[in-house]
Residue frames as qw, qx, qy, qz and C-alpha x, y, z in Angstrom:
[[0.019, 0.196, -0.091, 0.976, 62.01, -4.29, 21.13],
 [0.522, -0.444, -0.426, -0.591, 58.37, -5.22, 21.71],
 [0.686, -0.391, -0.564, 0.241, 59.15, -6.82, 25.05],
 [0.334, -0.077, -0.257, 0.904, 60.84, -3.67, 26.20],
 [0.256, -0.258, -0.210, -0.908, 57.80, -1.59, 25.10],
 [0.644, -0.454, -0.571, -0.231, 55.43, -4.01, 26.80],
 [0.585, -0.303, -0.473, 0.586, 57.55, -3.51, 30.03],
 [0.113, 0.095, -0.044, 0.988, 57.47, 0.26, 29.56],
 [0.441, -0.345, -0.340, -0.756, 53.63, 0.37, 29.16],
 [0.684, -0.418, -0.598, -0.002, 53.00, -2.01, 31.92],
 [0.451, -0.183, -0.397, 0.778, 55.19, 0.15, 34.19],
 [0.124, -0.198, -0.080, -0.969, 53.20, 3.17, 33.18],
 [0.592, -0.441, -0.515, -0.435, 50.05, 1.35, 34.16],
 [0.632, -0.357, -0.533, 0.435, 51.60, 0.77, 37.63],
 [0.199, 0.027, -0.132, 0.971, 52.44, 4.46, 37.84],
 [0.341, -0.307, -0.243, -0.855, 48.93, 5.65, 36.99],
 [0.677, -0.452, -0.575, -0.083, 47.45, 3.03, 39.36],
 [0.518, -0.194, -0.457, 0.696, 49.76, 4.31, 42.15],
 [0.042, -0.125, 0.019, -0.991, 48.26, 7.73, 41.66],
 [0.567, -0.330, -0.422, -0.625, 44.64, 6.58, 41.41],
 [0.752, -0.376, -0.541, 0.016, 44.94, 4.29, 44.41],
 [0.366, 0.271, -0.461, 0.762, 47.04, 6.62, 46.63],
 [0.347, -0.317, 0.257, -0.844, 43.96, 7.79, 48.58],
 [0.448, -0.100, 0.772, -0.440, 42.87, 4.30, 49.37],
 [0.619, 0.372, 0.688, -0.067, 40.76, 3.32, 46.34],
 [0.137, -0.005, 0.592, 0.794, 40.49, 3.67, 42.57],
 [0.428, 0.458, 0.356, -0.693, 37.39, 5.62, 41.66],
 [0.642, 0.462, 0.593, 0.151, 35.44, 4.72, 38.55],
 [0.270, 0.954, 0.007, -0.127, 36.22, 8.23, 37.25],
 [0.252, -0.716, 0.596, 0.261, 40.00, 7.64, 37.58],
 [0.590, -0.020, 0.779, 0.209, 39.72, 4.32, 35.79],
 [0.531, 0.710, 0.462, 0.028, 37.63, 5.74, 33.02],
 [0.070, 0.946, -0.218, -0.230, 40.02, 8.71, 32.65],
 [0.406, -0.495, 0.706, 0.304, 42.94, 6.32, 32.22],
 [0.602, 0.304, 0.719, 0.170, 41.13, 4.28, 29.56],
 [0.373, 0.897, 0.217, -0.095, 40.27, 7.44, 27.72],
 [0.102, -0.852, 0.436, 0.272, 43.86, 8.66, 27.81],
 [0.540, -0.196, 0.766, 0.289, 45.18, 5.30, 26.55],
 [0.542, 0.547, 0.621, 0.147, 42.79, 5.34, 23.54],
 [0.272, 0.943, 0.190, -0.001, 43.12, 9.08, 22.68],
 [0.005, -0.921, 0.386, 0.060, 46.80, 9.79, 23.35],
 [0.470, -0.507, 0.712, 0.124, 48.91, 6.67, 23.92],
 [0.750, 0.269, 0.601, 0.056, 47.52, 4.41, 21.22],
 [0.535, 0.842, 0.064, 0.011, 47.84, 6.97, 18.39],
 [0.062, -0.873, 0.483, 0.027, 51.47, 7.63, 19.53],
 [0.386, -0.364, 0.845, 0.067, 52.47, 3.86, 19.50],
 [0.682, 0.342, -0.362, -0.535, 52.03, 1.86, 16.28],
 [0.200, 0.333, -0.920, 0.054, 53.56, -1.33, 17.60],
 [0.858, -0.200, -0.099, -0.462, 51.66, -4.55, 18.45],
 [0.484, -0.408, 0.766, -0.112, 52.54, -7.66, 20.32],
 [0.018, 0.132, -0.923, -0.360, 52.60, -11.08, 18.61],
 [0.177, 0.442, 0.868, -0.139, 48.89, -11.51, 19.32],
 [0.130, 0.528, 0.480, 0.688, 48.11, -8.20, 17.61],
 [0.355, -0.811, -0.409, 0.220, 47.37, -6.24, 20.78],
 [0.213, 0.857, -0.093, 0.460, 48.35, -2.54, 20.56],
 [0.590, 0.069, -0.527, 0.608, 51.43, -2.15, 22.76],
 [0.118, -0.352, 0.242, -0.897, 49.99, 0.98, 24.46],
 [0.743, -0.381, -0.334, -0.437, 47.10, -1.21, 25.70],
 [0.677, -0.057, -0.597, 0.427, 49.67, -2.67, 28.20],
 [0.049, -0.285, 0.353, -0.890, 49.12, 0.52, 30.25],
 [0.686, -0.274, -0.028, -0.674, 45.60, -0.64, 30.97],
 [0.866, -0.039, -0.498, 0.019, 46.76, -4.18, 31.54],
 [0.447, 0.163, -0.548, 0.688, 49.28, -3.02, 34.13],
 [0.325, -0.285, 0.184, -0.883, 46.69, -0.68, 35.77],
 [0.809, -0.205, -0.216, -0.507, 44.09, -3.41, 35.95],
 [0.784, 0.020, -0.584, 0.209, 46.45, -6.00, 37.22],
 [0.203, 0.200, -0.528, 0.800, 47.68, -3.76, 40.06],
 [0.486, -0.246, 0.049, -0.837, 44.08, -2.83, 40.79],
 [0.857, -0.135, -0.384, -0.315, 42.82, -6.40, 40.89],
 [0.705, 0.031, -0.581, 0.406, 45.72, -7.51, 43.05],
 [0.440, -0.877, -0.186, -0.056, 45.14, -4.56, 45.45],
 [0.715, 0.187, -0.189, 0.647, 48.79, -3.65, 45.06],
 [0.388, -0.702, -0.214, 0.558, 50.11, -1.07, 47.59],
 [0.382, 0.920, 0.082, 0.040, 50.35, 2.28, 45.73],
 [0.193, -0.847, 0.468, 0.162, 53.94, 2.79, 46.94],
 [0.615, -0.158, 0.731, 0.249, 54.94, -0.65, 45.67],
 [0.623, 0.635, 0.438, 0.130, 53.26, 0.09, 42.37],
 [0.146, 0.968, -0.196, -0.056, 55.29, 3.36, 42.13],
 [0.473, -0.605, 0.610, 0.198, 58.34, 1.31, 42.94],
 [0.726, 0.239, 0.613, 0.198, 57.63, -0.97, 40.05],
 [0.428, 0.885, 0.152, 0.102, 57.40, 2.04, 37.81],
 [0.197, -0.895, 0.385, 0.108, 60.64, 3.35, 39.22],
 [0.668, -0.242, 0.665, 0.230, 62.30, -0.01, 38.48],
 [0.643, 0.587, 0.458, 0.180, 60.97, 0.15, 34.88],
 [0.180, 0.980, -0.078, 0.013, 62.41, 3.63, 34.47],
 [0.394, -0.733, 0.536, 0.143, 65.71, 2.50, 35.75],
 [0.694, -0.005, 0.679, 0.237, 65.84, -0.55, 33.44],
 [0.483, 0.565, 0.563, 0.360, 64.63, 1.30, 30.33],
 [0.130, -0.685, -0.120, 0.707, 65.86, 4.94, 30.65],
 [0.128, -0.146, 0.545, 0.816, 66.38, 5.32, 26.86],
 [0.008, -0.500, -0.808, -0.311, 62.60, 4.79, 26.34],
 [0.179, -0.832, -0.405, 0.334, 61.84, 7.93, 28.47],
 [0.388, 0.275, 0.211, 0.854, 62.73, 10.60, 25.92],
 [0.034, 0.092, 0.227, -0.969, 61.54, 14.15, 26.52],
 [0.482, -0.117, -0.395, -0.773, 58.32, 13.62, 24.54],
 [0.613, -0.237, -0.753, -0.039, 57.47, 10.43, 26.47],
 [0.311, -0.201, -0.560, 0.741, 58.21, 12.11, 29.81],
 [0.238, 0.013, 0.002, -0.971, 55.93, 14.98, 28.90],
 [0.615, -0.190, -0.555, -0.527, 53.06, 12.56, 27.94],
 [0.532, -0.237, -0.756, 0.297, 53.60, 10.65, 31.23],
 [0.108, -0.142, -0.400, 0.899, 53.40, 13.87, 33.26],
 [0.387, -0.051, -0.212, -0.896, 50.29, 15.05, 31.43],
 [0.655, -0.203, -0.662, -0.305, 48.60, 11.71, 31.87],
 [0.434, -0.184, -0.712, 0.521, 49.60, 11.43, 35.51],
 [0.115, 0.068, 0.211, -0.968, 48.14, 14.96, 36.17],
 [0.523, -0.108, -0.407, -0.741, 44.92, 14.00, 34.34],
 [0.618, -0.258, -0.742, 0.009, 44.42, 10.78, 36.36],
 [0.260, -0.187, -0.565, 0.760, 45.11, 12.76, 39.66],
 [0.227, 0.088, 0.033, -0.969, 42.56, 15.42, 38.56],
 [0.335, -0.173, -0.780, -0.500, 39.89, 12.88, 37.41],
 [0.525, -0.568, -0.632, -0.051, 38.16, 12.56, 40.86],
 [0.442, -0.860, -0.247, 0.059, 37.74, 15.59, 43.10],
 [0.095, 0.921, -0.326, 0.193, 41.04, 17.21, 42.34],
 [0.582, 0.374, -0.632, 0.349, 44.51, 16.19, 43.69],
 [0.755, -0.637, -0.153, -0.033, 44.72, 14.69, 47.12],
 [0.286, -0.839, 0.463, -0.007, 47.83, 15.18, 49.29],
 [0.744, -0.195, 0.611, 0.186, 48.92, 11.58, 48.48],
 [0.702, 0.600, 0.319, 0.212, 48.48, 12.19, 44.75],
 [0.141, 0.968, -0.187, 0.092, 50.57, 15.33, 44.98],
 [0.546, -0.627, 0.547, 0.094, 53.29, 13.41, 46.76],
 [0.785, 0.121, 0.551, 0.255, 53.50, 10.78, 44.00],
 [0.511, 0.822, 0.159, 0.195, 53.51, 13.48, 41.29],
 [0.157, -0.919, 0.361, -0.006, 56.38, 15.14, 43.06],
 [0.689, -0.332, 0.621, 0.172, 58.25, 11.88, 43.26],
 [0.734, 0.485, 0.422, 0.220, 57.63, 11.41, 39.49],
 [0.258, 0.957, -0.074, 0.112, 58.96, 14.88, 38.72],
 [0.402, -0.754, 0.514, 0.074, 62.11, 14.17, 40.75],
 [0.792, -0.003, 0.575, 0.204, 62.64, 10.86, 38.95],
 [0.636, 0.662, 0.319, 0.236, 62.44, 12.60, 35.63],
 [0.098, -0.968, 0.188, 0.138, 65.04, 15.30, 36.58]]
C-alpha cells in the first residue's frame, strides 16, 4: 500500500507544480505555500511512512521539487497527475478530492491571484474529478 500512496503523493506534487509553473515559472511564494500546506494539512492527514521513515505526504514536495528541478512542462506534469488518478482512482475518495481542490486553489492564489493558465488547469482538475 505504501508504494501506491507514494505514487499518489508524487502525482499530487506534479499537479501542484503544473499549477505553479503554468505561468512560466514557480515563484518562491508558490513553493512556500505548497510546503506549508504539506506540513499543516497533508502530513496530519497521513500517518504512513516509507521504509526509510519519511512521512508519505512528504512525497508531494518530492514530486513538486523533482518536476521543478527538471523544468517539466506544466501540461506534462498535469498529464502525470492524470495518469496517477487513472491508475489509483480508489485513493481519490471525496475527502481527498476536496483536499486536493483546496490545496490547488491555495497554490494558484499564492502569488498575485490566479492567472488564466492556472484557471485552465483548475478547470481541468474539476473535470477530472467529476
